[in-house]
C-alpha positions as CSV (number, residue, x, y, z in Angstrom):
1,M,0.1,0.0,0.0
2,S,1.5,3.3,-1.0
3,A,0.6,6.7,0.4
4,A,0.1,9.7,-2.1
5,L,1.9,12.8,-1.2
6,E,0.5,16.3,-1.8
7,T,2.9,18.3,-3.6
8,K,3.1,22.1,-3.6
9,G,5.4,23.8,-6.5
10,S,7.5,22.0,-9.1
11,P,8.7,18.4,-8.5
12,G,11.9,18.2,-6.9
13,D,12.0,21.6,-5.2
14,G,10.3,20.9,-2.0
15,V,10.6,19.4,1.5
16,L,8.6,16.9,3.2
17,V,6.4,18.3,5.9
18,S,3.7,16.4,7.6
19,G,3.2,14.0,4.8
20,A,3.2,16.8,2.2
21,L,5.9,18.5,0.3
22,E,6.3,22.2,0.8
23,S,8.1,24.4,-1.6
24,V,11.4,25.7,-0.4
25,D,10.8,28.7,-2.1
26,L,8.2,30.2,0.1
27,P,8.9,33.2,2.1
28,D,11.0,32.3,5.1
29,V,10.2,33.3,8.5
30,F,12.3,36.5,9.3
31,Q,11.2,37.3,12.8
32,V,13.1,34.7,14.9
33,D,13.7,34.0,18.6
34,V,17.4,33.2,18.6
35,A,17.2,31.6,21.8
36,A,14.4,29.1,20.7
37,S,16.5,28.3,17.6
38,A,19.6,27.5,19.8
39,R,17.3,25.0,22.0
40,D,15.7,23.5,18.7
41,A,19.2,23.0,17.2
42,L,20.5,21.5,20.4
43,G,17.5,19.2,20.6
44,L,17.9,18.0,16.8
45,L,21.6,17.3,17.5
46,G,20.9,15.3,20.6
47,A,18.0,13.3,19.1
48,T,20.4,12.3,16.2
49,R,23.0,11.3,18.9
50,R,25.4,13.7,17.0
51,L,26.9,15.2,20.2
52,H,29.1,12.3,20.8
53,G,28.6,12.5,24.6
54,V,29.6,16.1,24.7
55,E,27.7,18.2,27.2
56,V,26.3,21.6,25.7
57,A,25.3,24.4,28.4
58,L,23.0,26.7,27.0
59,E,23.1,30.3,28.6
60,L,19.9,32.1,27.4
61,P,18.0,35.0,28.6
62,E,14.8,34.8,30.1
63,D,13.1,37.1,27.6
64,P,12.9,36.1,23.8
65,V,15.9,37.5,21.6
66,M,14.4,38.6,18.5
67,A,16.3,39.0,15.2
68,R,15.2,39.8,11.6
69,V,17.2,36.9,9.9
70,S,16.1,33.6,8.1
71,R,15.0,31.1,10.5
72,R,16.3,28.4,8.3
73,R,19.7,29.8,8.1
74,L,20.1,30.7,11.6
75,E,19.2,27.3,12.6
76,Q,21.8,25.9,10.2
77,V,24.4,28.0,11.6
78,F,23.5,26.7,15.2
79,L,23.7,23.4,13.9
80,L,26.9,23.6,12.2
81,L,28.7,25.3,15.0
82,I,27.5,23.0,17.8
83,A,28.3,20.0,15.6
84,H,31.8,21.4,15.0
85,A,32.2,22.1,18.8
86,A,31.3,18.6,19.6
87,D,33.6,17.1,17.0
88,T,36.7,19.1,18.2
89,A,36.0,18.9,21.9
90,T,38.7,17.3,23.9
91,P,37.9,14.6,26.5
92,E,39.3,16.9,29.4
93,A,37.2,19.7,28.4
94,S,33.8,18.3,26.8
95,T,31.4,21.0,27.9
96,V,30.6,23.4,25.2
97,R,28.9,26.7,26.1
98,V,26.4,28.5,23.9
99,V,25.7,32.0,25.0
100,V,23.0,34.1,23.6
101,D,22.8,38.0,24.2
102,P,20.0,40.2,23.3
103,P,20.3,43.3,21.1
104,D,20.8,46.7,22.8
105,D,17.7,48.7,23.7
106,F,18.3,51.4,21.0
107,G,18.5,48.9,18.0
108,D,22.1,49.8,17.2
109,V,23.6,46.5,18.1
110,G,21.9,43.2,17.1
111,P,21.7,40.0,18.9
112,R,24.8,38.1,19.5
113,F,25.6,34.6,20.3
114,Q,29.0,32.8,21.1
115,V,29.8,29.0,20.9
116,V,32.7,28.5,23.4
117,M,34.8,25.5,22.7
118,P,37.1,24.6,25.7
119,G,40.3,23.1,25.0
120,V,40.3,23.8,21.3
121,A,43.1,26.0,19.8
122,L,43.0,27.1,16.1
123,S,46.1,28.3,14.7
124,E,46.3,31.9,13.0
125,R,46.3,30.0,9.6
126,E,43.3,28.1,10.4
127,V,41.4,31.3,11.6
128,R,42.4,33.0,8.4
129,S,41.2,30.2,6.3
130,V,37.8,30.3,8.0
131,V,37.3,33.8,7.7
132,L,38.9,34.7,4.6
133,S,39.3,31.7,2.2
134,P,36.8,28.9,3.0
135,L,37.9,26.9,-0.1
136,R,41.4,26.3,1.6
137,V,39.8,25.1,4.9
138,G,40.6,21.4,5.8
139,T,37.9,18.9,6.7
140,T,38.0,19.6,10.4
141,H,37.0,23.2,10.1
142,R,34.7,23.1,7.0
143,R,31.6,23.6,9.2
144,L,33.1,26.7,10.6
145,A,33.6,28.2,7.1
146,R,30.2,27.1,6.0
147,A,28.7,28.9,9.0
148,R,30.6,31.9,8.1
149,E,28.9,32.0,4.7
150,L,25.5,31.4,6.0
151,V,26.1,34.4,8.5
152,D,27.4,36.7,5.6
153,A,24.4,35.8,3.6
154,M,22.1,37.0,6.7
155,G,24.2,40.2,7.0
156,G,25.9,39.2,10.1
157,E,29.5,38.7,11.0
158,L,31.3,35.6,12.3
159,S,34.5,36.1,14.3
160,V,36.9,33.6,15.9
161,E,38.5,34.5,19.2
162,R,41.2,32.8,21.1
163,L,40.1,32.6,24.8
164,E,42.2,31.3,27.9
165,T,40.1,28.3,28.0
166,G,39.9,27.5,24.3
167,T,38.3,29.1,21.3
168,G,35.0,31.2,21.0
169,V,33.1,31.6,17.7
170,S,30.9,34.8,17.9
171,I,28.1,35.6,15.6
172,Q,26.9,39.3,15.5
173,L,23.5,39.4,13.8
174,P,22.2,42.5,12.1
175,A,21.0,45.3,14.2
176,P,17.0,45.5,14.4
177,G,17.1,49.0,13.9
178,L,14.6,51.4,15.7
179,A,11.6,49.2,15.3
180,S,10.0,50.2,18.5
181,F,9.8,53.9,17.8
């Protein structure tokens, strides 16, 4: 017995949603809660056993952290960064931190989040490759380079910082502007 699928759009250009194909060309959600996207990505990675026993600590504000970006791209960035952190985690430092900060009250600075990978040290060459020339990135850091491309496409900025305890990948999302005035 076969089930018929309802399709929307042209054949081959959709995704399966609740037994029906939905076109990926439909407008994306552009008002997204960054904290909820972080929780959703972590839940998906946990459910697929992609974390390899690495603990991920979410540090989220109580209030929603709204951003005007593509929901799909933002969730993909979280998936890439957390998966990269899980793959590069060392046994001695196996707790990855994901910290989400809200935008400023005036709309000049957008939401920001950081994935802190303790015990991971990237060389200056690796950092340059991730940020400037993703085609030269080795397989270990390819997810970082892909995340940078997605962040650029959303109008944000990715930076890699050396911390005392390891490496931090910071994402600055576009400022929301003076939407409340």
